[in-house]
C-alpha positions, 0 to 999 in steps of 0.5 A, spaced: 501 472 526 508 475 529 510 481 527 517 478 523 512 473 519 508 478 517 513 483 515 515 478 511 509 478 506 510 485 506 517 485 502 514 479 498 508 483 496 513 489 494 517 485 490 511 483 487 510 490 484 510 490 477 516 493 475 513 499 471 511 501 477 516 499 482 522 504 478 517 510 479 517 509 487 521 514 490 522 517 497 516 513 499 517 508 505 513 503 507 511 502 514 507 496 519 503 498 524 499 494 529 493 498 527 486 498 532 482 490 533 476 493 530 479 498 525 477 498 518 482 502 516 487 496 513 492 501 509 494 508 509 497 513 504 501 519 506 505 524 502 505 527 495 502 523 490 507 522 483 502 525 479 503 532 483 510 532 484 513 538 480 520 539 477 522 542 484 519 536 488 525 533 492 530 539 492 532 541 499 529 536 504 524 532 503 521 527 507 518 520 504 511 518 503 508 513 507 504 507 505 502 504 512 500 497 513 496 495 519 497 488 522 490 487 525 485 489 521 488 486 516 489 479 519 481 481 521 479 483 513 483 475 511 479 471 516 473 474 515 474 474 507 477 467 506 483 469 503 490 470 505 493 474 510 498 475 504 493 476 498 489 481 503 496 485 504 497 485 497 491 488 495 492 493 500 499 494 498 496 495 491 491 500 493 496 504 496 500 504 491 495 507 486 494 513 491 501 514 490 501 513 483 495 520 483 489 516 483 483 518 488 479 513 492 474 512 487 479 511 481 482 506 485 475 503 488 473 503 480 479 499 478 478 494 483 471 492 482 473 492 474 479 488 477 484 491 473 487 493 480 491 487 479 499 486 479 499 481 473 
């Protein structure tokens, strides 16, 4: 899969984020990196979670938070799981949006295990 094809799938996944969450996503950039061939990390959120931003957040220079999606590990996960690359991108992006909203790893995994960490 080319970078451009992957990027289009990411754009589509972003468009699928429910409006009630999408309108809360401010000062966050979604990045795409190659990642390691044998990497286990599919995505990474870095920044100040929405739940921890005080009234002074964003006053002055504030760099954007980032959600990074890793192409190679996502492609590997798709091949190994039988899911489409698009589904793995969507699941990974939604996982990282959970972190952006303030959920820790345990809370995100609990929602994934319960099946409540879905776009619909």
